[in-house]
C-alpha atoms as one frame of an Amber mdcrd trajectory, in Angstrom:
protein
 -30.901 -42.124  80.193 -30.204 -40.132  77.018 -31.047 -36.463  76.881 -33.793
 -35.446  74.451 -32.212 -32.048  73.944 -30.806 -31.380  70.490 -27.199 -30.364
  70.063 -26.933 -26.665  69.198 -26.460 -25.865  65.518 -22.813 -25.259  64.635
 -21.663 -21.661  64.378 -18.316 -20.015  63.718 -16.452 -18.687  66.759 -17.720
 -15.382  68.117 -14.600 -13.544  66.936 -15.087 -14.563  63.283 -15.057 -11.844
  60.631 -18.068 -12.158  58.305 -17.786 -11.474  54.558 -20.638 -11.740  52.045
 -20.061 -13.333  48.627 -22.392 -11.706  46.077 -22.637 -11.191  42.324 -22.633
 -13.504  39.304 -21.315 -16.948  38.429 -17.610 -16.264  38.943 -18.408 -15.418
  42.564 -20.760 -18.384  42.745 -17.816 -20.561  41.623 -17.699 -22.614  38.425
 -14.295 -24.262  38.719 -14.043 -28.040  38.458 -14.774 -29.717  41.779 -11.818
 -32.074  41.347  -9.554 -29.004  41.608 -11.306 -27.460  44.622  -9.280 -26.546
  47.688  -9.716 -28.715  50.750 -11.796 -27.280  53.603  -9.953 -25.161  56.154
 -11.313 -25.279  59.701 -10.728 -21.546  60.075 -13.175 -20.840  57.219 -16.935
 -21.211  57.682 -19.845 -20.742  55.303 -23.468 -19.739  55.837 -24.948 -21.641
  52.910 -28.073 -21.222  50.804 -29.986 -23.482  53.169 -29.240 -20.970  55.931
 -26.873 -23.270  57.818 -23.427 -22.597  59.212 -20.704 -25.168  58.646 -17.051
 -25.479  57.708 -16.811 -24.099  54.172 -16.530 -26.618  51.362 -17.199 -26.342
  47.665 -19.693 -25.950  46.144 -20.838 -23.214  48.513 -23.672 -22.054  46.255
 -26.085 -24.989  45.986 -28.639 -22.892  44.136 -31.022 -25.682  43.234 -31.603
 -26.410  46.942 -31.666 -22.800  48.113 -34.374 -21.876  50.588 -34.815 -18.515
  48.821 -37.595 -18.611  46.198 -35.688 -16.080  44.070 -32.930 -18.644  43.411
 -35.337 -21.315  42.215 -37.409 -18.848  40.181 -34.296 -17.579  38.397 -33.095
 -21.114  37.733 -36.522 -22.069  36.448 -36.645 -19.076  34.105 -33.145 -19.869
  32.804 -33.868 -23.456  31.770 -34.247 -24.205  28.026 -37.864 -24.152  26.739
 -37.905 -27.885  26.030 -36.878 -28.570  29.640 -39.419 -26.132  31.068 -42.150
 -27.925  29.144 -41.427 -31.091  31.139 -42.035 -29.475  34.515 -40.164 -28.682
  37.729 -38.657 -32.144  38.188 -37.019 -31.981  34.762 -35.797 -28.433  35.449
 -34.202 -29.546  38.704 -32.496 -32.495  36.998 -31.247 -30.235  34.197 -29.459
 -27.909  36.622 -28.149 -30.724  38.813 -26.649 -32.430  35.773 -25.349 -29.131
  34.363 -23.395 -28.391  37.543 -22.455 -31.930  38.570 -18.730 -31.408  38.026
 -18.324 -27.702  38.797 -18.699 -25.525  41.859 -15.186 -24.729  43.075 -14.937
 -21.070  44.010 -12.738 -18.418  45.580 -14.155 -18.504  49.101 -11.832 -20.976
  50.811  -8.721 -19.296  49.386 -10.009 -15.888  50.495 -10.882 -17.120  53.970
  -7.636 -19.008  54.533  -5.455 -16.060  53.474  -7.496 -13.617  55.548  -7.518
 -15.883  58.614  -3.780 -16.475  58.338  -3.124 -12.731  58.413  -5.645 -11.738
  61.092  -5.451 -14.849  63.286  -9.258 -14.771  63.320 -11.681 -17.236  61.727
 -13.751 -16.180  58.741 -17.437 -16.659  58.040 -18.578 -16.454  54.421 -22.225
 -15.747  53.590 -23.137 -17.314  50.216 -25.416 -15.001  48.207 -24.237 -15.048
  44.553 -26.249 -16.241  41.555 -24.936 -16.713  38.028 -26.305 -14.636  35.174
 -27.675 -11.822  37.304 -27.507  -8.175  36.262 -27.060  -5.254  38.620 -30.762
  -4.502  38.111 -31.533  -7.971  39.500 -29.845  -6.800  42.724 -31.876  -3.585
  42.892 -32.057  -2.368  46.539 -35.571  -1.060  45.891 -36.692  -4.687  46.070
 -35.609  -5.073  49.693 -39.228  -5.328  50.817 -39.644  -8.391  48.573 -37.439
 -10.309  50.997 -36.526 -13.800  49.834 -38.230 -13.127  46.500 -35.419 -10.746
  45.445 -31.640 -11.139  45.333 -31.029  -8.003  47.364 -33.692  -8.904  49.900
 -32.379 -12.461  50.203 -28.813 -11.215  50.689 -29.872  -8.846  53.453 -31.963
 -11.575  55.109 -28.987 -13.943  55.052 -26.757 -11.288  56.597 -29.265 -10.875
  59.414 -29.671 -14.623  59.972 -25.936 -15.269  59.850 -25.261 -12.660  62.523
 -21.750 -12.005  63.753 -19.260  -9.273  62.940 -19.974  -8.197  59.361 -16.738
  -6.926  57.815 -17.542  -6.430  54.136 -18.858  -7.517  50.750 -17.003  -9.512
  48.088 -18.564  -8.584  44.742 -17.868 -10.077  41.306 -20.454  -8.921  38.781
 -20.653  -6.906  35.575 -20.674  -9.426  32.752 -24.439  -9.005  32.347 -24.068
  -5.197  32.228 -21.128  -5.046  29.799 -23.011  -3.463  26.912 -22.475   0.081
  25.614 -25.929   1.041  26.919 -25.763  -0.483  30.413 -22.083   0.199  31.052
 -22.586   3.976  30.693 -24.797   4.006  33.796 -23.098   1.229  35.744 -20.828
   3.457  37.840 -23.734   5.546  39.118 -25.971   2.516  39.683 -23.290   0.526
  41.519 -22.413   3.532  43.663 -26.060   3.714  44.730 -26.022  -0.044  45.378
 -23.029   0.261  47.712 -24.661   3.182  49.529 -27.849   1.143  49.957 -25.950
  -1.832  51.394 -24.195   0.457  53.855 -27.488   2.065  54.824 -29.352  -1.224
  55.241 -26.575  -2.894  57.240 -26.094   0.185  59.398 -22.342   0.247  58.615
 -21.617   3.555  56.821 -18.106   2.600  55.663 -18.636  -1.104  55.034 -15.739
  -2.308  52.807 -16.637  -3.555  49.332 -14.078  -5.552  47.327 -14.778  -5.876
  43.599 -13.210  -7.634  40.607 -12.382  -6.206  37.197 -13.778  -8.464  34.463
 -11.525 -11.134  33.021 -11.583 -12.741  29.585 -14.473 -14.127  27.554 -14.697
 -16.054  24.286 -18.454 -16.167  23.730 -20.150 -12.819  24.315 -23.241 -11.389
  22.635 -22.389  -7.804  23.501 -19.697  -5.504  22.168 -15.972  -5.257  22.746
 -16.498  -1.570  23.538 -18.933  -2.403  26.327 -16.589  -4.987  27.840 -13.643
  -2.564  27.748 -15.796   0.201  29.216 -16.922  -2.011  32.084 -13.325  -2.866
  32.980 -12.400   0.833  33.106 -15.465   1.682  35.209 -14.549  -1.034  37.689
 -10.937   0.147  37.829 -12.015   3.734  38.569 -14.447   2.829  41.362 -12.074
   3.207  44.361 -11.197   6.773  43.275 -14.858   7.722  43.463 -16.187   5.671
  46.363 -14.459   5.459  49.746 -13.594   2.124  51.343 -13.814   0.144  48.119
 -11.048  -1.735  46.333 -10.704  -3.628  43.069  -8.407  -6.319  41.765  -8.383
  -7.840  38.295  -9.058 -11.244  36.771  -7.532 -10.186  33.440  -4.664 -12.698
  33.650  -6.609 -15.710  34.930  -7.433 -18.792  32.872 -10.999 -19.886  32.106
 -12.335 -23.433  31.869 -15.127 -22.697  29.372 -16.130 -19.501  27.584 -16.321
 -17.168  30.591 -15.784 -18.928  33.921 -12.448 -18.757  35.734 -10.954 -22.148
  36.505 -10.437 -23.391  40.070  -6.705 -22.516  40.325  -7.474 -19.037  38.988
 -10.291 -18.557  41.484  -7.967 -19.564  44.307  -5.514 -16.874  43.182  -8.366
 -14.374  42.924  -9.554 -15.228  46.431  -6.104 -14.511  47.841  -5.963 -11.231
  45.906  -9.307 -10.154  47.348  -8.108 -11.117  50.829  -5.101  -8.841  50.422
  -7.364  -5.929  49.477  -9.748  -6.753  52.314  -6.883  -6.688  54.787  -5.828
  -3.326  53.401  -9.264  -1.818  53.945  -9.805  -3.388  57.367  -6.362  -2.415
  58.682  -6.313   0.963  56.854  -3.072   0.042  55.058  -3.416   1.950  51.798
  -0.600   0.100  50.009  -2.452  -3.192  50.441  -5.864  -1.763  49.589  -4.775
  -0.118  46.344  -2.822  -2.769  44.457  -0.881  -1.881  41.285  -2.038   1.219
  39.378  -0.429   2.934  36.385  -0.185   6.650  37.096   2.135   7.986  34.387
   3.347   7.119  30.881   6.377   8.845  29.354   7.490   8.018  25.784  10.985
   8.466  24.332  13.250   7.021  21.644  15.800   4.397  22.619  19.327   4.118
  21.218  18.008   2.203  18.171  15.246   4.694  17.417  12.446   2.460  18.664
   9.757   3.980  20.818   9.835   3.155  24.519   7.169   4.167  27.025   8.094
   4.034  30.707   5.121   3.247  32.940   5.185   4.565  36.492   3.157   2.164
  38.630   2.207   2.540  42.284   1.142  -0.176  44.726   3.642  -2.752  43.443
   5.095  -5.350  45.807   8.647  -6.207  44.786   9.390  -6.593  41.091   7.187
  -7.291  38.099   6.970 -10.869  36.865   8.016 -12.013  34.321  11.093  -9.849
  33.799  10.724 -10.084  30.012   7.933 -11.080  27.659   5.124  -9.237  29.425
   2.073  -9.661  27.206  -1.160  -7.722  26.837  -0.102  -4.213  25.784  -1.358
  -2.247  22.787  -1.237   1.321  21.454  -4.358   3.396  20.834  -4.697   6.706
  19.055  -6.054   9.854  20.684  -9.611   8.711  19.939  -9.071   5.404  21.744
  -8.983   3.303  18.572  -6.208   0.800  17.722  -3.314   2.842  16.379  -3.009
   2.446  12.579   0.810   2.589  12.445   2.240   2.013  15.927   2.385  -1.448
  17.456   3.992  -3.067  20.491   7.086  -5.184  19.861   7.780  -6.219  23.448
   7.352  -5.185  27.085   9.649  -5.850  30.009  10.488  -4.933  33.573  12.414
  -1.655  33.782  16.108  -2.572  34.231  16.670   0.011  36.993  13.167   0.355
  38.430  11.775  -3.153  39.079   8.321  -1.765  39.946   8.031  -0.119  36.498
   7.424  -1.556  33.022   8.814  -0.469  29.656   6.633  -0.888  26.550   8.644
  -0.913  23.319   6.989   0.041  20.022   8.019   0.184  16.382   7.560   3.957
  16.338   7.482   6.678  18.966   3.955   7.314  20.294   2.952  10.945  20.196
   1.432  13.093  22.878  -2.247  12.154  23.200  -1.743   8.559  22.051  -2.574
   5.924  24.639  -0.839   2.879  26.055  -3.388   0.198  26.901  -3.312  -3.175
  28.610  -5.869  -5.965  28.667  -8.127  -4.620  25.920 -10.632  -6.750  24.022
 -12.568  -9.864  24.936  -9.667 -12.299  25.182  -6.348 -10.516  25.765  -3.347
 -12.589  26.803  -2.012 -10.865  29.926   0.597 -12.063  32.407   1.963  -9.176
  34.490   1.897  -9.749  38.268   4.015  -8.472  41.134   5.724 -10.623  43.763
   2.492 -10.780  45.801   0.644 -12.115  42.712  -1.288  -8.858  42.449  -2.028
  -8.249  38.769  -1.570  -5.269  36.545  -5.209  -4.361  35.842  -6.583  -3.576
  32.403  -6.122   0.152  31.797  -5.678   2.962  29.313  -3.421   5.971  29.895
  -2.551   8.932  27.717   1.059   9.716  26.933
């Protein structure tokens, strides 16, 4: 006689570390599905239907989310001619739009983290493309599933387990001169609210510095400002870390491709391990701390960059792209330009930027400026040189 009892719903092992995936579309995952990583049995996902299972892409099935906020946002984002045809047409529009994409960074993050810790990983899907930081306002917690913040907190509670931190990739929707000026203060308050509402005062938060974009309605200044704000966050807010997407390829106008997202996931795992294990060298990643300019033996300017947090030597050894020179006001320098950049011949964790003329005191060396810079500097752990500006 067969038992009428249902098998218990699958759950990750009790020793799994839980990480929340939140933010915009690059956290949601918009890489081509044909390039998605295969599932890894050490990596689980609590999906948007509030079910645990072995993680597989796409993890963010927004159109079938049980949270009303996901459907309402999708409905509002459909073109007017589609809205006029009703909910069925809206659903079909989004299903067709995302039929071939959905690969994300989660599996790569989880696999790298699990390999290092020897513990399984549970990922809580909570991201939604196109959202601004205001859309994640903690003051809407009491709206529950009708708000992004409320839905995220509800999912954390339902998922249970050992919450270890937040993976956050967001900022594209706030990269305007007006919104970027207040972003640091607003995001700091957001992190404090998450820590308060989870009851974990030092909950780690891993963020991503914006990558490249080819179709953007805002300003270059706002995009550059947002990158700098994101880079500065760990100096101002304890137990946070940031890596960059500045060198990663996109598969449309703004979304990182699947191989790039896999690299980004492993980068975030490295930072997460640094925060969880209190290993500062892992949690920091590469940071430029000093720029000293001098003339070389052919009277060209050379600026030596002192960089901390580097693993091994910079790659490539020569032909490092993405540098520029700014004047004291932060504008492109009218007479000084970069001719080449290369790994320092005696200090493999440093970079030399060569220019046609010698930069003066107060001028700035910059990297990864503009909407679509071509950048390629990574260390031997594939941790990138982030976009930055530094005065000489």
